[in-house]
C-alpha positions as a Markdown table, in Angstrom:
| # | Residue | x | y | z |
|---|---|---|---|---|
| 1 | Met | 3.6 | 6.8 | -8.4 |
| 2 | Lys | 1.1 | 10.3 | -7.3 |
| 3 | Ile | 0.4 | 9.0 | -3.8 |
| 4 | Phe | -2.1 | 12.1 | -2.8 |
| 5 | Gly | -3.7 | 13.1 | -5.7 |
| 6 | Lys | -6.9 | 15.4 | -5.0 |
| 7 | Gln | -9.3 | 17.2 | -8.2 |
| 8 | Tyr | -10.7 | 20.4 | -6.7 |
| 9 | His | -11.8 | 23.9 | -8.2 |
| 10 | Pro | -9.7 | 27.0 | -7.8 |
| 11 | Pro | -10.0 | 29.5 | -4.5 |
| 12 | Gly | -13.1 | 31.4 | -4.8 |
| 13 | Thr | -14.9 | 28.9 | -7.0 |
| 14 | Ser | -18.7 | 28.8 | -5.9 |
| 15 | Pro | -20.0 | 25.9 | -3.8 |
| 16 | Gly | -21.9 | 23.0 | -5.8 |
| 17 | Thr | -20.1 | 23.9 | -8.9 |
| 18 | Leu | -19.4 | 20.8 | -11.0 |
| 19 | Ser | -16.8 | 19.5 | -13.0 |
| 20 | Pro | -16.9 | 16.4 | -15.4 |
| 21 | Ile | -15.8 | 12.7 | -13.8 |
| 22 | Val | -13.0 | 12.4 | -15.9 |
| 23 | Ser | -12.8 | 8.3 | -16.4 |
| 24 | Asp | -11.4 | 5.7 | -19.2 |
| 25 | Val | -15.4 | 3.9 | -18.5 |
| 26 | Pro | -17.9 | 4.9 | -20.5 |
| 27 | Phe | -21.0 | 6.2 | -18.1 |
| 28 | Ala | -23.3 | 3.4 | -17.6 |
| 29 | Ile | -26.5 | 3.1 | -15.0 |
| 30 | His | -27.5 | 0.2 | -13.3 |
| 31 | Ile | -30.9 | -0.1 | -11.5 |
| 32 | Thr | -31.7 | -3.0 | -9.2 |
| 33 | Asp | -34.7 | -2.9 | -7.4 |
| 34 | Tyr | -36.0 | -5.7 | -4.9 |
| 35 | Thr | -38.4 | -6.8 | -2.3 |
| 36 | Asp | -38.0 | -10.1 | -0.3 |
| 37 | Thr | -40.3 | -11.9 | -3.0 |
| 38 | Lys | -39.2 | -9.6 | -6.3 |
| 39 | Phe | -36.5 | -8.7 | -8.2 |
| 40 | Phe | -35.8 | -6.7 | -11.0 |
| 41 | Glu | -32.4 | -5.4 | -12.6 |
| 42 | Lys | -31.5 | -3.3 | -15.8 |
| 43 | Glu | -28.0 | -2.4 | -16.9 |
| 44 | Ser | -27.1 | 0.3 | -19.3 |
| 45 | Ala | -30.4 | 2.5 | -17.9 |
| 46 | Thr | -31.1 | 5.8 | -18.7 |
| 47 | Ala | -31.6 | 8.6 | -15.7 |
| 48 | Ala | -35.5 | 8.9 | -16.4 |
| 49 | Glu | -35.9 | 5.2 | -16.1 |
| 50 | Cys | -34.6 | 5.7 | -12.6 |
| 51 | Gln | -37.7 | 7.7 | -11.5 |
| 52 | Pro | -40.6 | 5.4 | -11.1 |
| 53 | Tyr | -38.7 | 3.2 | -8.9 |
| 54 | Leu | -37.8 | 5.6 | -6.8 |
| 55 | Ser | -41.1 | 6.6 | -6.2 |
| 56 | Asn | -42.1 | 3.4 | -5.3 |
| 57 | Ala | -41.8 | 3.0 | -1.7 |
| 58 | Asp | -42.5 | -0.8 | -0.9 |
| 59 | Ser | -39.4 | -1.9 | -2.7 |
| 60 | Thr | -35.6 | -1.0 | -1.9 |
| 61 | Thr | -34.2 | 0.4 | -5.1 |
| 62 | Trp | -30.2 | 0.5 | -6.1 |
| 63 | Ile | -29.0 | 2.7 | -8.5 |
| 64 | His | -24.9 | 2.4 | -9.6 |
| 65 | Val | -23.5 | 4.9 | -11.4 |
| 66 | Ser | -20.2 | 4.1 | -13.2 |
| 67 | Gly | -17.5 | 5.8 | -15.4 |
| 68 | Gly | -17.4 | 9.1 | -16.5 |
| 69 | Ala | -19.8 | 11.7 | -16.5 |
| 70 | Ser | -20.2 | 15.1 | -18.1 |
| 71 | Val | -21.5 | 18.4 | -16.4 |
| 72 | Asp | -24.6 | 17.7 | -18.0 |
| 73 | Arg | -25.4 | 14.4 | -16.9 |
| 74 | Leu | -24.1 | 14.6 | -13.3 |
| 75 | Arg | -27.1 | 17.7 | -13.3 |
| 76 | Glu | -29.6 | 15.5 | -14.8 |
| 77 | Leu | -28.6 | 12.9 | -12.2 |
| 78 | Gly | -29.1 | 15.2 | -9.1 |
| 79 | Arg | -32.3 | 16.8 | -10.5 |
| 80 | Leu | -34.3 | 13.4 | -10.9 |
| 81 | Leu | -32.8 | 11.5 | -7.7 |
| 82 | Gln | -33.0 | 14.5 | -5.8 |
| 83 | Leu | -29.0 | 15.1 | -5.0 |
| 84 | His | -27.8 | 17.7 | -3.3 |
| 85 | Pro | -25.5 | 20.1 | -5.2 |
| 86 | Leu | -22.7 | 19.8 | -2.5 |
| 87 | Val | -23.0 | 16.4 | -2.7 |
| 88 | Leu | -22.8 | 16.0 | -6.6 |
| 89 | Glu | -19.4 | 18.2 | -6.3 |
| 90 | Asp | -18.3 | 15.9 | -4.1 |
| 91 | Val | -18.5 | 13.2 | -6.1 |
| 92 | Ala | -16.9 | 14.8 | -9.2 |
| 93 | Asn | -13.9 | 15.8 | -7.2 |
| 94 | Lys | -11.8 | 13.1 | -6.7 |
| 95 | Gly | -9.6 | 12.2 | -3.5 |
| 96 | Gln | -12.0 | 13.1 | -1.1 |
| 97 | Arg | -11.6 | 12.7 | 2.5 |
| 98 | Ala | -13.7 | 9.6 | 3.9 |
| 99 | Lys | -16.6 | 11.4 | 5.4 |
| 100 | Leu | -20.2 | 10.9 | 6.3 |
| 101 | Glu | -22.7 | 13.9 | 5.9 |
| 102 | Glu | -26.0 | 14.3 | 6.7 |
| 103 | Tyr | -29.0 | 16.4 | 4.4 |
| 104 | Gly | -31.8 | 15.7 | 6.1 |
| 105 | Asp | -33.0 | 12.3 | 6.6 |
| 106 | Gln | -30.8 | 11.1 | 3.8 |
| 107 | Leu | -27.1 | 10.4 | 4.1 |
| 108 | Phe | -24.0 | 10.8 | 1.6 |
| 109 | Val | -21.0 | 8.7 | 2.6 |
| 110 | Val | -17.6 | 8.6 | 1.3 |
| 111 | Val | -15.7 | 5.7 | 0.9 |
| 112 | His | -12.0 | 4.5 | -0.5 |
| 113 | Leu | -11.4 | 1.2 | -2.3 |
| 114 | Pro | -7.6 | -0.2 | -2.0 |
| 115 | Val | -6.5 | -1.8 | -5.3 |
| 116 | Val | -3.4 | -3.5 | -6.5 |
| 117 | Asp | -2.8 | -3.4 | -10.2 |
| 118 | Ala | -1.0 | -6.0 | -12.0 |
| 119 | Asp | 2.1 | -3.9 | -11.9 |
| 120 | Gly | 1.9 | -4.0 | -8.1 |
| 121 | Lys | 1.1 | -0.9 | -7.5 |
| 122 | Thr | -1.3 | 0.6 | -5.3 |
| 123 | Arg | -4.2 | 2.9 | -5.6 |
| 124 | Thr | -7.4 | 4.1 | -4.1 |
| 125 | Glu | -11.1 | 4.4 | -5.9 |
| 126 | Gln | -13.5 | 7.0 | -4.5 |
| 127 | Val | -17.0 | 5.4 | -4.0 |
| 128 | Ser | -19.6 | 7.6 | -3.0 |
| 129 | Leu | -22.7 | 6.7 | -1.4 |
| 130 | Phe | -26.4 | 8.7 | -0.9 |
| 131 | Val | -29.0 | 6.5 | 1.1 |
| 132 | Gly | -32.4 | 7.6 | 2.2 |
| 133 | Arg | -35.2 | 5.7 | 3.1 |
| 134 | Gly | -36.0 | 3.0 | 0.3 |
| 135 | Phe | -32.9 | 3.7 | -2.0 |
| 136 | Leu | -29.1 | 4.0 | -2.5 |
| 137 | Val | -27.1 | 5.5 | -5.1 |
| 138 | Ser | -24.1 | 4.8 | -5.6 |
| 139 | Phe | -21.0 | 6.5 | -7.7 |
| 140 | His | -17.9 | 4.7 | -8.9 |
| 141 | Glu | -15.8 | 5.6 | -12.2 |
| 142 | Ala | -13.3 | 2.3 | -12.1 |
| 143 | Ala | -13.8 | -0.2 | -14.7 |
| 144 | Ser | -14.5 | -3.1 | -12.1 |
| 145 | Asp | -17.3 | -3.7 | -10.4 |
| 146 | Pro | -16.2 | -4.1 | -6.6 |
| 147 | Phe | -20.5 | -4.6 | -5.9 |
| 148 | Glu | -20.5 | -7.8 | -8.2 |
| 149 | Pro | -20.6 | -10.0 | -4.9 |
| 150 | Val | -23.5 | -7.9 | -3.1 |
| 151 | Arg | -25.9 | -8.3 | -6.6 |
| 152 | Ala | -25.0 | -12.2 | -6.6 |
| 153 | Arg | -26.8 | -12.4 | -3.2 |
| 154 | Leu | -29.0 | -10.3 | -4.0 |
| 155 | Arg | -30.0 | -12.6 | -7.3 |
| 156 | Ala | -29.9 | -15.9 | -5.1 |
| 157 | Gln | -31.7 | -14.0 | -2.3 |
| 158 | Ser | -28.9 | -15.2 | 0.2 |
| 159 | Gly | -29.4 | -14.2 | 3.7 |
| 160 | Lys | -31.3 | -11.2 | 4.8 |
| 161 | Ile | -30.5 | -8.7 | 2.3 |
| 162 | Arg | -33.4 | -8.8 | 0.3 |
| 163 | Ser | -35.8 | -8.4 | 3.2 |
| 164 | Arg | -34.5 | -5.5 | 4.3 |
| 165 | Arg | -34.1 | -1.9 | 3.6 |
| 166 | Ser | -31.8 | 0.5 | 2.4 |
| 167 | Asp | -29.9 | 0.6 | 5.5 |
| 168 | Tyr | -28.9 | -2.7 | 5.6 |
| 169 | Leu | -27.6 | -2.5 | 1.8 |
| 170 | Leu | -25.4 | 0.2 | 2.9 |
| 171 | Tyr | -24.3 | -2.1 | 5.1 |
| 172 | Ala | -23.4 | -4.5 | 2.8 |
| 173 | Leu | -21.6 | -2.2 | 0.6 |
| 174 | Leu | -19.5 | -1.0 | 3.2 |
| 175 | Asp | -18.6 | -4.1 | 4.5 |
| 176 | Asn | -17.7 | -5.5 | 0.6 |
| 177 | Ile | -15.1 | -2.2 | 0.3 |
| 178 | Val | -14.1 | -2.4 | 3.9 |
| 179 | Asp | -13.0 | -6.3 | 3.1 |
| 180 | His | -11.3 | -5.5 | 0.3 |
| 181 | Gly | -8.3 | -4.4 | 2.4 |
| 182 | Phe | -7.9 | -7.8 | 3.5 |
| 183 | Pro | -6.0 | -9.5 | 0.4 |
| 184 | Val | -4.4 | -6.2 | -0.5 |
| 185 | Leu | -2.7 | -6.2 | 3.3 |
| 186 | Glu | -2.2 | -10.0 | 2.6 |
| 187 | Trp | -0.5 | -9.2 | -0.6 |
| 188 | Tyr | 1.9 | -6.5 | 1.1 |
| 189 | Gly | 2.3 | -9.2 | 3.7 |
| 190 | Glu | 3.7 | -11.4 | 0.9 |
| 191 | Gln | 5.8 | -8.8 | -0.6 |
| 192 | Ile | 7.1 | -8.0 | 3.4 |
| 193 | Glu | 8.6 | -11.5 | 3.8 |
| 194 | Ala | 10.0 | -11.7 | 0.0 |
| 195 | Leu | 12.1 | -8.5 | 1.0 |
| 196 | Glu | 13.5 | -9.5 | 4.1 |
| 197 | Glu | 14.9 | -13.1 | 2.7 |
| 198 | Lys | 16.5 | -10.6 | 0.1 |
| 199 | Leu | 17.7 | -8.4 | 3.0 |
| 200 | Leu | 19.3 | -11.6 | 4.8 |
| 201 | Asp | 21.0 | -13.4 | 1.5 |
| 202 | His | 22.2 | -10.1 | -0.5 |
| 203 | Pro | 20.9 | -6.8 | 0.0 |
| 204 | Ala | 21.2 | -4.3 | -3.1 |
| 205 | Arg | 20.3 | -1.4 | -4.2 |
| 206 | Asp | 17.1 | -2.0 | -5.7 |
| 207 | Thr | 15.9 | -3.9 | -2.6 |
| 208 | Leu | 16.2 | -0.6 | -0.8 |
| 209 | Ala | 13.9 | 0.9 | -3.7 |
| 210 | Glu | 11.1 | -1.6 | -3.1 |
| 211 | Ile | 11.1 | -0.8 | 0.6 |
| 212 | His | 10.5 | 2.7 | 0.1 |
| 213 | Gln | 7.6 | 1.8 | -2.3 |
| 214 | Val | 6.0 | -0.6 | 0.0 |
| 215 | Arg | 6.4 | 2.4 | 2.9 |
| 216 | Arg | 5.0 | 4.8 | 0.4 |
| 217 | Asp | 1.8 | 2.3 | -0.4 |
| 218 | Leu | 1.4 | 1.5 | 3.6 |
| 219 | Leu | 1.1 | 5.6 | 4.1 |
| 220 | Leu | -1.6 | 6.0 | 1.1 |
| 221 | Val | -3.0 | 2.9 | 2.7 |
| 222 | Arg | -3.4 | 4.4 | 6.3 |
| 223 | Arg | -4.2 | 8.0 | 4.9 |
| 224 | Met | -7.4 | 6.3 | 3.4 |
| 225 | Leu | -8.7 | 3.7 | 6.3 |
| 226 | Trp | -7.7 | 6.2 | 9.3 |
| 227 | Pro | -10.7 | 8.7 | 8.7 |
| 228 | Gln | -12.5 | 5.5 | 7.1 |
| 229 | Arg | -12.6 | 4.3 | 10.8 |
| 230 | Glu | -14.0 | 7.8 | 12.3 |
| 231 | Met | -17.0 | 7.4 | 9.6 |
| 232 | Leu | -17.6 | 4.4 | 10.8 |
| 233 | Val | -17.7 | 5.0 | 14.3 |
| 234 | Gln | -19.9 | 8.0 | 13.7 |
| 235 | Leu | -22.1 | 6.0 | 11.4 |
| 236 | Tyr | -23.0 | 3.1 | 14.1 |
| 237 | Arg | -22.9 | 5.2 | 17.3 |
| 238 | Glu | -25.4 | 8.0 | 16.4 |
| 239 | Glu | -28.9 | 8.0 | 15.0 |
| 240 | Tyr | -30.0 | 8.4 | 11.9 |
| 241 | Pro | -33.7 | 8.7 | 10.5 |
| 242 | Cys | -32.7 | 6.3 | 7.3 |
| 243 | Ile | -30.9 | 3.6 | 9.6 |
| 244 | Glu | -32.5 | 1.4 | 11.7 |
| 245 | Gln | -31.4 | -0.1 | 15.1 |
| 246 | Asp | -30.9 | -3.6 | 14.3 |
| 247 | Thr | -28.8 | -2.3 | 11.1 |
| 248 | Arg | -26.2 | -0.6 | 13.7 |
| 249 | Met | -24.8 | -4.1 | 15.3 |
| 250 | Phe | -23.9 | -4.8 | 11.7 |
| 251 | Leu | -22.1 | -1.5 | 11.0 |
| 252 | Arg | -20.7 | -2.2 | 14.3 |
| 253 | Asp | -18.9 | -5.4 | 12.9 |
| 254 | Cys | -18.2 | -3.4 | 9.7 |
| 255 | Tyr | -16.1 | -1.0 | 11.9 |
| 256 | Asp | -14.4 | -4.0 | 14.1 |
| 257 | His | -12.9 | -5.3 | 10.6 |
| 258 | Thr | -11.7 | -2.0 | 10.0 |
| 259 | Val | -9.7 | -2.0 | 13.2 |
| 260 | Gln | -8.2 | -5.3 | 12.2 |
| 261 | Ile | -7.0 | -3.8 | 9.2 |
| 262 | Met | -5.5 | -1.3 | 10.7 |
| 263 | Asp | -3.9 | -3.6 | 13.4 |
| 264 | Leu | -2.4 | -5.6 | 10.1 |
| 265 | Met | -1.6 | -2.6 | 8.5 |
| 266 | Glu | 0.4 | -0.6 | 11.4 |
| 267 | Ser | 2.5 | -3.7 | 11.8 |
| 268 | Tyr | 3.5 | -4.0 | 8.4 |
| 269 | Arg | 4.0 | -0.4 | 8.4 |
| 270 | Glu | 6.3 | -1.4 | 11.3 |
| 271 | Met | 8.1 | -4.2 | 9.6 |
| 272 | Ala | 9.0 | -1.9 | 6.6 |
| 273 | Ala | 10.5 | 0.6 | 8.9 |
| 274 | Ser | 12.6 | -2.2 | 10.9 |
| 275 | Met | 13.8 | -3.3 | 7.3 |
| 276 | Leu | 15.1 | 0.1 | 6.3 |
| 277 | Glu | 17.1 | -0.6 | 9.6 |
| 278 | Val | 18.1 | -3.8 | 8.8 |
| 279 | Tyr | 19.0 | -3.0 | 4.9 |
| 280 | Leu | 21.4 | -0.6 | 6.6 |
| 281 | Ser | 23.0 | -2.9 | 9.4 |
| 282 | Ser | 23.6 | -5.1 | 6.7 |
| 283 | Val | 25.2 | -2.9 | 4.0 |
| 284 | Ser | 27.4 | -2.0 | 7.3 |
| 285 | Asn | 28.0 | -5.4 | 8.0 |
| 286 | Arg | 29.2 | -6.0 | 4.7 |
| 287 | Leu | 31.7 | -2.9 | 4.7 |
| 288 | Asn | 33.1 | -4.5 | 8.0 |
| 289 | Glu | 33.4 | -7.6 | 6.4 |
| 290 | Ser | 35.2 | -6.1 | 3.4 |
| 291 | Met | 37.4 | -3.9 | 5.5 |
| 292 | Arg | 38.3 | -6.5 | 7.9 |
| 293 | Leu | 39.5 | -8.4 | 5.0 |
| 294 | Leu | 41.6 | -5.6 | 3.4 |
| 295 | Thr | 42.8 | -5.3 | 7.1 |
| 296 | Met | 44.3 | -8.6 | 7.2 |
| 297 | Val | 45.8 | -8.4 | 4.0 |
| 298 | Ala | 47.8 | -5.3 | 4.5 |
| 299 | Thr | 48.6 | -6.9 | 8.1 |
| 300 | Val | 50.1 | -9.9 | 6.1 |
| 301 | Phe | 52.0 | -7.8 | 3.8 |
| 302 | Ile | 53.9 | -5.2 | 6.3 |
| 303 | Pro | 56.2 | -8.0 | 7.6 |
| 304 | Leu | 56.7 | -8.9 | 3.7 |
| 305 | Thr | 57.4 | -5.5 | 2.8 |
| 306 | Phe | 59.7 | -4.8 | 5.5 |
| 307 | Ile | 61.9 | -8.0 | 4.8 |
| 308 | Ser | 61.7 | -6.9 | 1.0 |
| 309 | Ser | 62.4 | -3.3 | 1.7 |
| 310 | Ile | 65.6 | -3.8 | 3.7 |
| 311 | Tyr | 66.9 | -6.6 | 0.9 |
| 312 | Gly | 66.2 | -3.8 | -1.7 |
| 313 | Met | 68.8 | -1.5 | -0.3 |
| 314 | Asn | 71.2 | -2.6 | -2.6 |
| 315 | Phe | 74.5 | -2.4 | 0.2 |
| 316 | Gly | 76.2 | -5.2 | -1.6 |
| 317 | Thr | 78.8 | -4.1 | -3.2 |
| 318 | Asn | 80.7 | -3.1 | 0.5 |
| 319 | Ser | 81.4 | -6.8 | 0.4 |
| 320 | His | 84.6 | -6.2 | 2.8 |
| 321 | Ser | 82.5 | -4.6 | 5.7 |
| 322 | Trp | 81.3 | -6.1 | 9.0 |
| 323 | Trp | 78.1 | -4.3 | 8.2 |
| 324 | Ala | 77.3 | -5.7 | 5.0 |
| 325 | Met | 74.9 | -8.1 | 4.1 |
| 326 | Pro | 76.2 | -11.7 | 4.4 |
| 327 | Glu | 72.7 | -12.9 | 2.9 |
| 328 | Leu | 73.2 | -10.9 | -0.5 |
| 329 | Arg | 76.9 | -13.6 | -0.5 |
| 330 | Trp | 75.0 | -16.8 | -0.2 |
| 331 | Asp | 74.0 | -19.1 | -2.8 |
| 332 | Tyr | 71.1 | -19.8 | -1.1 |
| 333 | Gly | 70.1 | -16.4 | 0.1 |
| 334 | Tyr | 66.9 | -15.6 | -2.1 |
| 335 | Pro | 65.2 | -19.0 | -1.5 |
| 336 | Ala | 66.1 | -18.6 | 2.3 |
| 337 | Ile | 64.6 | -15.1 | 2.6 |
| 338 | Trp | 61.4 | -16.7 | 0.6 |
| 339 | Leu | 61.0 | -19.5 | 3.3 |
| 340 | Val | 61.3 | -16.7 | 6.1 |
| 341 | Met | 58.7 | -14.8 | 4.3 |
| 342 | Ile | 56.3 | -17.7 | 4.0 |
| 343 | Val | 57.0 | -18.7 | 7.7 |
| 344 | Val | 56.0 | -15.5 | 8.8 |
| 345 | Val | 53.0 | -15.6 | 6.7 |
| 346 | Gly | 52.0 | -18.8 | 8.0 |
| 347 | Leu | 52.8 | -17.7 | 11.6 |
| 348 | Met | 50.7 | -14.3 | 11.2 |
| 349 | Leu | 47.5 | -16.8 | 9.3 |
| 350 | His | 47.8 | -18.9 | 12.3 |
| 351 | Leu | 47.3 | -16.1 | 15.0 |
| 352 | Phe | 44.4 | -14.6 | 13.2 |
| 353 | Lys | 42.7 | -18.0 | 13.4 |
| 354 | Arg | 43.4 | -18.8 | 16.8 |
| 355 | Asn | 41.7 | -15.3 | 17.8 |
| 356 | Lys | 38.8 | -15.7 | 15.8 |
| 357 | Trp | 39.6 | -13.1 | 13.1 |
| 358 | Leu | 39.2 | -15.4 | 10.1 |
């Protein structure tokens, strides 16, 4: 898996140079316009249809752009939505660092959405938000729609969202993106627990590969969350023309969620690092157990080898010498030697067990 991916222009390229947004999802524009009493929504709209809603100062307009887009479409959107060329460049270039930039009385925000695929791989999806008084424009190139819960609240007129302006909508979208980190980290918590059970039962080479994969994925999540937390601090502490004072309290709550996610993520990173040490310790213990077993087997056979080597010297032909082996002339010499060997083995095993070596 490619962890640190970034799309960028060659060195020396002029600022504001656009490149197409590459995505398998078709280009689409979703318009949502609302007040506390009225609500309008249209899918598969054109860029020209957005202009009348943006010029209406009495309502809040949310324009969501999803899927891939060519350079011509990006320029058309920038012209109709009055987006700065540098904003469009950051939207098109994936892998941007989470940031907050001010353009006059408007704000441009880049955040990242953590997602776990069906095959268990982690990736981040870039979400770009451009907000001003009375409007918000969001860009998201992936197939999934992370903002459907916010749209459901708008349709049902749930809570304060319909009675507030675009700054509260910005908070709702940011809070929805930040809260996506909780189920992702919960999934990693389950993976770490499963890996711990494997380490205690039967550590193997594939377990080591899974540990490294978890550490790499958590590094990706940390790379995404750390600047995002700084961006939220800047957003709720500093004053901006398009952010009302009472909305900053909600942004502070969003920041608190980010801190909680960061704490969980750091805990899981430490657990993943400790699991690597547990794996190495388990492998070392298994090696020690094997070496201990082999050592005991070798120790048991040392006296047996000594006895058998003595009676394998074939000095039995010298039967008249006082120094000849008398056991070679015994009728029961062979079973006697076997009995001696069995007694020696039994005594050694008893000694190992008494000293708790077995």
